[in-house]
Each structure stands twice: as C-alpha cells, then as structure tokens.
C-alpha positions in Angstrom: 64.1 71.8 131.6 62.3 69.2 129.4 58.7 68.2 129.1 57.3 64.9 128.0 53.7 63.6 128.4 52.4 65.4 131.5 55.8 65.6 133.2 58.0 68.7 133.6 61.6 67.6 134.3 63.9 70.1 136.0 67.3 69.3 134.4 69.3 72.4 134.9 68.2 74.1 131.8 66.0 77.2 132.2 62.3 76.5 132.9 59.8 78.3 130.7 56.4 80.1 131.1 54.7 77.0 129.6 56.4 74.7 132.1 55.0 76.7 135.1 51.5 76.9 133.4 51.5 73.1 132.8 52.3 72.4 136.4 49.7 74.9 137.6 46.8 74.3 135.3 47.3 70.8 133.8 48.8 69.2 136.9 52.0 68.2 135.2 54.2 66.1 137.5 57.6 67.5 138.5 60.7 65.4 138.2 64.1 66.7 139.6 67.4 65.6 137.9 70.5 64.7 139.9 72.1 67.8 138.3 69.6 70.1 140.1 69.9 68.1 143.3 73.7 68.6 143.1 73.2 72.4 142.8 71.0 72.4 145.9 73.4 70.3 147.9 76.4 72.5 146.8 74.7 75.7 147.9 73.6 74.1 151.1 77.2 73.2 151.9 78.2 76.9 151.7 75.3 77.7 154.2 76.6 75.1 156.6 80.2 76.4 156.4 79.0 80.0 157.2 76.9 78.6 160.1 79.9 76.6 161.5 82.0 79.7 161.3 79.2 81.8 162.9 79.5 84.4 160.2 76.9 87.1 160.0 74.3 86.2 157.4 71.0 87.9 156.9 68.2 85.5 157.8 70.6 82.7 158.9 72.4 84.2 161.9 70.5 87.5 162.1 66.8 88.4 162.3 65.0 89.9 159.3 63.9 93.3 158.1 64.7 96.0 160.6 65.9 93.2 162.9 69.0 92.7 160.7 70.9 94.2 163.6 69.9 91.3 165.9 72.2 88.3 166.1 70.5 85.0 166.7 71.6 82.6 169.5 72.9 79.3 168.4 70.0 77.6 170.3 67.4 79.8 168.4 68.5 79.1 164.8 65.9 76.5 164.0 63.2 77.9 166.1 63.6 81.3 164.4 63.1 79.7 161.0 59.9 78.0 162.2 58.6 81.5 163.3 59.5 83.2 160.0 56.4 82.0 158.1 54.2 82.3 161.1 55.1 85.9 161.7 54.7 86.8 158.0 51.3 85.0 157.5 49.5 88.3 157.5 47.5 88.0 154.3 43.9 88.9 154.1 41.0 88.7 151.6 39.7 85.9 149.4 41.8 82.8 148.9 43.9 82.5 145.7 42.5 80.1 143.1 44.1 76.7 143.0 46.0 77.3 139.7 47.5 80.5 141.1 48.6 78.7 144.3 50.2 75.9 142.1 51.9 78.5 139.9 53.4 80.2 143.0 54.6 76.9 144.3 56.0 75.9 141.0 57.8 79.3 140.6 59.4 78.8 144.0 60.6 75.4 143.0 62.1 76.8 139.8 63.9 79.5 141.6 65.2 77.1 144.3 66.4 74.8 141.4 68.6 77.7 140.1 70.9 76.9 143.1 71.2 80.3 144.8 68.6 79.9 147.7 70.7 77.6 150.0 67.6 75.6 150.8 68.2 72.2 152.3 67.5 69.3 150.0 64.7 67.8 152.3 62.7 71.0 152.3 63.2 71.5 148.5 62.0 67.9 147.9 59.2 68.4 150.3 57.9 71.3 148.3 58.1 69.3 145.0 56.3 66.4 146.7 53.5 68.7 147.9 52.9 69.9 144.4 52.9 66.4 143.0 50.6 65.2 145.7 48.0 68.0 144.9 48.5 69.7 148.3 47.3 73.3 148.0 47.7 75.7 150.9 44.9 78.2 151.4 46.6 81.5 150.6 44.8 84.9 151.1 45.1 87.1 148.0 46.0 90.4 149.6 49.1 91.5 151.6 52.2 91.7 149.4 53.9 94.8 148.1 56.3 92.9 145.9 59.5 93.3 147.8 59.4 89.5 147.9 55.9 88.1 148.3 56.4 87.5 151.9 52.8 87.1 153.1 51.5 84.7 150.4 54.6 82.5 150.7 54.3 82.6 154.5 50.8 81.2 154.3 52.2 78.5 151.9 55.1 77.8 154.2 53.0 77.4 157.4 50.6 75.0 155.7 53.6 72.9 154.7 54.5 72.9 158.4 51.1 71.7 159.3 49.5 75.0 160.4 46.6 76.9 158.7 44.4 75.3 156.0 45.0 73.4 152.8 43.0 71.8 150.0 43.5 68.3 148.8 41.2 66.5 146.4 38.8 69.5 146.4 38.3 69.5 150.2 39.7 72.2 152.5 40.8 71.1 155.9 43.3 71.8 158.7 46.8 71.8 157.1 47.9 68.9 159.3 45.0 66.7 158.2 45.6 67.7 154.5 49.2 66.7 154.8 48.2 63.3 156.2 45.5 62.8 153.5 48.2 63.7 150.8 50.7 61.2 152.4 53.0 64.0 153.3 54.9 65.0 156.5 55.5 68.5 157.7 58.7 70.1 156.1 61.8 69.4 158.2 62.9 73.0 158.6 66.6 73.6 159.3 68.6 76.8 159.5 67.7 79.3 156.7 64.9 77.2 155.4 62.0 79.2 156.8 63.5 82.3 155.3 64.0 80.6 151.9 60.3 79.6 151.8 59.2 83.3 151.9 61.9 85.4 150.4 60.9 85.3 146.7 58.5 87.0 144.2 56.9 83.6 143.4 53.3 84.7 143.5 54.0 87.5 141.0 56.1 85.3 138.8 53.6 82.4 139.0 50.7 84.8 138.1 52.8 86.2 135.3 53.1 82.8 133.7 49.3 82.3 133.8 48.7 85.8 132.4 51.0 85.2 129.6 49.3 82.0 128.6 46.0 83.8 128.7 47.2 87.0 126.9 48.9 85.1 124.1 45.8 83.0 123.5 43.5 86.1 123.6 45.8 88.0 121.2 45.2 85.3 118.6 41.4 85.3 119.1 41.3 89.0 119.0 43.0 89.1 115.6 40.3 86.7 114.4 37.7 89.0 115.7 39.3 92.0 113.9 39.5 90.1 110.6 35.8 89.0 110.8 34.8 92.5 111.7 36.7 93.7 108.6 34.8 91.2 106.5 31.4 92.4 107.8 32.2 96.2 107.7 33.8 95.8 104.2 36.9 97.7 105.6 39.9 98.7 103.4 42.6 96.0 103.7 45.2 98.4 102.4 45.8 99.0 106.1 47.6 95.6 106.1 49.8 96.3 103.1 53.4 95.4 104.2 54.8 98.0 101.8 53.2 100.8 103.8 54.1 99.3 107.2 57.7 98.8 106.1 57.9 102.6 105.6 57.8 103.0 109.4 58.3 99.5 110.9 57.1 100.2 114.5 57.3 97.4 117.0 55.2 94.4 116.0 53.0 96.0 113.4 54.3 94.1 110.3 53.8 90.8 112.3 50.3 91.7 113.3 49.4 92.7 109.7 50.9 89.5 108.4 48.7 87.4 110.7 45.6 89.5 109.6 46.4 88.9 105.9 46.6 85.2 106.6 43.3 85.2 108.3 41.7 87.0 105.3 43.4 84.8 102.6 40.9 83.9 100.0 38.3 86.5 101.1 36.3 88.5 98.5 37.3 91.5 100.6 40.7 91.3 99.0 39.2 92.1 95.5 39.7 95.4 93.9 36.9 97.8 94.9 35.5 95.5 97.7 36.1 98.1 100.4 33.3 100.6 101.0 35.7 103.5 101.9 39.0 104.8 100.9 39.9 105.2 104.6 38.2 103.6 107.6 37.9 104.8 111.2 41.1 104.5 113.1 40.0 101.6 115.1 39.9 99.7 111.9 42.8 101.3 110.0 45.3 101.3 112.9 44.8 97.7 114.0 48.3 96.6 112.8 49.9 99.4 114.8 47.8 98.9 118.0 48.0 95.1 118.0 51.7 95.3 116.9 52.3 97.3 120.2 50.5 94.5 122.1 52.5 91.9 120.4 55.8 93.6 121.4 54.6 94.2 125.0 53.7 90.5 125.4 57.1 89.5 124.1 58.8 91.9 126.6 56.7 90.6 129.5 57.5 87.0 128.5 61.2 87.8 128.4 61.4 89.4 131.8 59.2 86.6 133.3 61.5 83.9 132.0 64.5 85.8 133.6 62.7 85.6 136.9 61.7 81.9 136.5 65.3 80.8 135.8 67.0 82.9 138.4 67.5 83.1 142.1 66.2 86.4 143.6 66.8 85.2 147.1 68.5 87.7 149.4 71.1 86.8 150.4 72.2 84.8 147.4 74.4 81.6 147.8 77.1 81.5 145.1 78.3 77.9 145.5 81.1 78.1 143.0 82.6 81.1 144.9 81.7 79.7 148.4 80.1 83.0 149.1 76.8 84.4 150.5 76.1 87.9 149.4 73.5 90.4 150.4 71.9 92.4 147.5 68.7 93.8 146.0 67.8 91.3 143.2 64.4 90.8 144.7 63.4 94.2 143.5 60.9 93.9 140.5 61.1 97.3 139.0 62.0 96.0 135.5 59.4 93.3 135.8 56.6 95.6 136.8 57.4 98.2 134.2 57.1 95.5 131.5 53.8 94.3 133.0 52.4 97.9 133.3 53.3 98.4 129.7 51.4 95.2 128.8 48.3 96.4 130.7 48.3 99.6 128.9 48.8 97.9 125.5 45.8 95.7 126.3 43.8 98.8 127.2 44.6 100.4 123.8 43.3 97.1 122.2 40.2 97.1 124.4 39.3 100.6 123.3 39.7 99.8 119.6 37.7 96.6 120.0 34.9 98.6 121.7 34.9 101.3 119.0 34.7 98.7 116.1 32.0 96.8 117.9 30.0 100.1 118.2 30.6 101.0 114.6 29.5 97.7 113.1 26.1 98.2 115.0 25.7 101.7 113.5 23.6 101.9 110.4 25.3 105.3 109.5 28.8 103.6 109.7 28.2 100.1 108.6 25.2 100.5 106.2 23.7 97.5 108.0 20.4 97.5 109.9 20.7 99.5 113.2 21.9 97.4 116.1 22.2 94.4 113.7 18.6 93.2 114.0 17.0 91.7 110.9 13.4 92.2 112.2 13.2 96.0 112.2 13.4 98.7 114.9 10.7 97.3 117.0 13.5 94.9 118.2 16.5 95.9 120.2 19.0 93.6 118.6 22.5 94.3 119.9 21.5 97.8 121.2 21.8 97.2 125.0 25.1 95.2 124.3 26.7 98.6 123.8 26.2 99.2 127.6 28.2 96.1 128.4 30.9 97.1 125.9 31.2 100.5 127.5 31.4 99.2 131.0 34.0 96.6 130.2 36.2 99.1 128.3 35.9 101.8 131.1 37.0 99.3 133.7 39.9 98.1 131.6 41.1 101.7 131.2 40.9 102.1 135.0 42.9 98.9 135.6 45.6 100.1 133.2 46.5 103.1 135.4 49.9 102.3 137.1 50.0 101.1 140.7 53.7 100.4 141.0 54.6 103.8 142.2 52.3 103.8 145.1 53.7 101.8 148.2 54.7 103.6 151.4 57.9 102.5 153.3 57.7 99.6 155.8 60.0 97.8 158.3 60.8 101.0 160.2 61.7 102.7 157.0 64.4 100.1 156.0 62.3 98.8 153.3 61.5 102.1 151.6 60.9 101.0 148.0 58.7 98.2 146.6 57.2 97.3 143.2 53.6 96.2 144.0 54.2 93.4 141.6 51.3 91.2 142.8 48.9 94.0 142.4 50.2 94.8 138.9 49.5 91.1 137.9 46.1 91.1 139.7 44.9 94.1 137.7 46.4 92.5 134.5 44.3 89.4 135.2 41.2 91.7 135.4 42.0 93.4 132.1 42.4 90.1 130.4 39.1 88.8 131.7 37.3 91.9 130.5 39.0 92.1 127.1 38.1 88.4 126.6 34.4 89.4 127.0 34.9 92.3 124.5 36.5 90.0 121.9 33.6 87.5 122.4 31.1 90.3 121.8 33.0 91.5 118.7 33.0 88.0 117.3 29.2 87.6 117.9 28.4 91.0 116.5 30.6 90.4 113.4 29.1 87.0 112.7 25.7 88.6 112.8 26.9 91.5 110.5 28.5 89.1 108.1 25.1 87.4 107.7 23.2 90.6 107.3 25.8 91.7 104.7 25.3 88.4 102.8 29.0 87.5 102.6 29.2 84.4 104.7 30.0 82.4 101.6 32.9 84.7 100.6 34.9 84.7 103.8 38.7 84.1 104.0 40.3 80.9 105.3 40.7 82.2 108.8 37.6 84.4 109.0 35.5 81.5 107.7 36.8 79.3 110.5 36.1 82.1 113.0 32.6 82.5 111.7 31.8 78.7 111.8 33.2 78.5 115.3 30.9 81.4 116.5 27.9 79.7 115.0 28.7 76.4 116.5 28.4 78.1 119.9 25.8 80.9 119.3 22.9 81.0 117.0 22.0 84.1 114.9 20.1 86.8 116.7 16.7 87.1 115.2 14.0 87.6 117.8 15.3 89.4 120.9 16.8 87.1 123.6 19.1 87.2 126.5 22.6 87.4 125.1 24.7 87.5 128.2 24.8 83.6 128.1 26.0 83.8 124.5 29.0 86.1 125.4 29.8 84.0 128.5 29.9 80.8 126.4 32.1 82.4 123.7 34.4 83.9 126.4 34.9 80.6 128.2 35.7 79.0 124.9 38.2 81.7 124.0 39.8 81.2 127.4 40.2 77.5 127.1 41.0 77.0 123.4 44.0 78.1 121.5 43.3 79.6 118.1 45.9 77.3 116.5 44.2 74.1 117.8 40.8 75.4 116.8 42.1 76.3 113.3 43.7 72.8 112.9 40.4 71.3 113.9 38.6 73.1 111.2 41.2 72.8 108.5 
C-alpha cells in the first residue's frame, strides 16, 4: 500500500486505517497494482478448477446459510449469484452517510485485494471503478448482526447490479440511472461473485477506520482541554510526574502524562507553590491513568482493525498457493468487538472525568472563581445551565458504553447461532465520540473563561496558550448572558475537522 497526493495505491502491502479514511472522506483515488491483480487472478483460477470438477463449495455450488445442504444445478450457478444480494437486501432505517458507504466499499476492496475471496477480476475492478467514479449505493443503516455484514453489502451489491438507488454528484436516483451517470455498467456477475460481494464485515471495518480517525483526533484535543483546565483550576501538576507514574506503569499513563507536560511547558503553573491544593479531585489527579487507558484502548482497536483491513475473512477462503478452498469461521468478529467495546468504555471513563472537571471549574467552592464563571455577578446565569447539557451528554455516553455484543439470537434455522453485533458496536462508538466531542468543546470554553477570570492568560504554557488562543478565535468571552449552544457547536465541529498537530503547527 502506498499513498501519494490524493491516490491510494494497493500494491500488495497491507492497507492502513488512514488509507481507508482517505478514500472515504477525502475521495482519494484507488489504483491497483499488477501484483494485486495477479493475486485476484490466481485465486479465481482455483475457483474455476473447483467449478470444473463440480466439487462441493459453500456459496459456489451450494446454497447459503441453512441451505448449505442444497446443491445448485449447473444452469443455476450464475442466476443464484444474482439472487444472493437481492435476497439479502433486507436492511431498514435511515441511509448510511456517504463517508460510511465509501468506507464500507473501500474495506471490501481491501479484503478482496488480500487474495482470498475468489472474486472475478471484472467484478473487483468494477467495485474499484464505482468508488473512483463517486457512485454511492443507498444503504439502510440497520439489519446486520455482524456475522458478515450481509444486509448492508447486499444493498451495495444490488445497486452495483443496477437495482435499488444510488447517489452520484449529490443526487439520489434509481441505481441504473446512477450507473449511467457515473459512466459505469452493471457488474458482470459470475459464479461465486454475488456471494463474495456480501460475505464480509466491511461495514464494521469501514466504520472502525472512521471512528479511529475521529477518536485519535479527539484524544489530542481532550488532552489540550485537560491542560487548559489545569491552568484555570491551578491544579497540582505532581500528578504528571513521571517518577510517580513509573512506580506503577499502567497502560498508557506515562505517555498521557508526557503529552500533558508538553502542553504545559513554560506555564507558571509549573512553579513551586503554584497549585492551590496538595491533592486535587480525582477527575484532575487521575487524568494520566484514565487517559492512559484510553490511549491503550485506541491502540488495541487500531491493531485489530488493521488485521481486518489486510485480511480475507471470506468464507470459504481461497488459498491460491495451496490450490484449496476451505470453509471456516474467520468472519467471526469476537476479538474485534471486544476491543471496540473496551474502547467505548474507556471513552466513557474519560467522558465522566471531563464532565466532573467541567462542573468543578464552575463551582465557586471548588475553583475559588465566580460561581458559574460569570464576571457580572449572580444576577447572570453564566455557565449554569450548561451543566444540564454536560450531564445529559455524559449520561448518554454511559448508556452507549454498555456492551451489546452478547445480545443476538440465533438465525438461519439455528445454524448461525452466534454473532458479534459488530456494526451496532461501531454505531454506539460513533455516538460516544460525537457526545464526548461536545463535552471537550464545553470544557475548552469553560476553561478559557476560567483562565481569564483567574487572570493567568499571560502565563500559559506553550500548548495551553495555543488552546486558549484557538478557543478565543472561535468563541468570545462570556460576559452578558447569551445563547451558548452555537459556541459549543462551532468548537465541536472544529475539533472534529482539525487535528491538534496541524493546529499547533499553525500557531507555532
């Protein structure tokens, strides 16, 4: 895999999370190397040999699911593959956003490029061409239990065959018209191809790539919010001392503390006696431990996601070098969802700490600043009602962090009696990230206000000074009461679209 300009080249090396995100969100063009095409052709040759020998192969010469005991007639092989996406297009609910559809399609291309799917080269090339042409099937968001994302991929597949609806250039039309508008033809489905289109966890994996980009960006901004709150609260930075953290080096905590020390570099808060207390509330004092756990959880989710991107979870899998097609259970996403459930819970712990710190910086008893951070006295509300927004967001995050992956009931006449609920896990992780982004925006706004009330805006550290200037470039100080929802929305959208590193480079 290599990336230059706005092109992602599939070269045989493993693709990355950022490759899928670039295709999904920045419309990077896909190029396929001869090496990858060679893998596709080699695996397809094995399929053709099995077909010529009339060997029993799931989804090639047999029906699917509970129909595995039904052999297909030779005159039904292609017609069956055409029926596969139609019969599985059972999704309901709102349509997936464009970037999620593109991520799903890109993840399917990546898994096919691994060489184990047995897809025909024309169908593989047709999927790549559809992405490059901006052809986006309308895919309902509900209906997959994560034992392959059959329903979402079936809606994708039928649109590529000219059925259903698709979006091109911002306009949703009948899929056949959208294909024509994009300069494409319906996919030339052959034996096994219909099954290949649907038998993958591409929605879950594609969503995971987007969530990782969002979570990593939010992690950086949340550290900036913590550090700015520390400045305003005049919290004790001994919590970040590496000597103490090395005495019990739990996952990620030394890395998180190092980042926080960097943000505070040059701050007056680092001077002896600058802190107001010997020990602060735990939402301050334990930030290295809590954000260290998040750092570790993000890394684990990234590692398992990159395994999925670079691998073929197709069942059956084609092993071209061995000349074999084997049935298996590699589509099972238990390890994947456990990592993502853990990440959701790590985000929830951070959300709780963010909410608690935000409440405390507004409390006169805790912060020794004007109550609710208003400079005009208690006839004004200041940030008082913002606490309700904070409480609502944190409560919803805690709800979404409850595991869902243990819940599905058996399907397919009891043959498929276990599933991971991977798409639902990713959907609730998206919801957690969205709400935590708002909480971080609120903490930044409240901390900037508190810094000014404390009168230390000229004494901030390198990173906290950058964070403060960034907030004030987007949101003015709160003097007379005003509607603040628009302020938080503006901050949240900026956090979601801007990496901390690029913003820091801009200010440095």
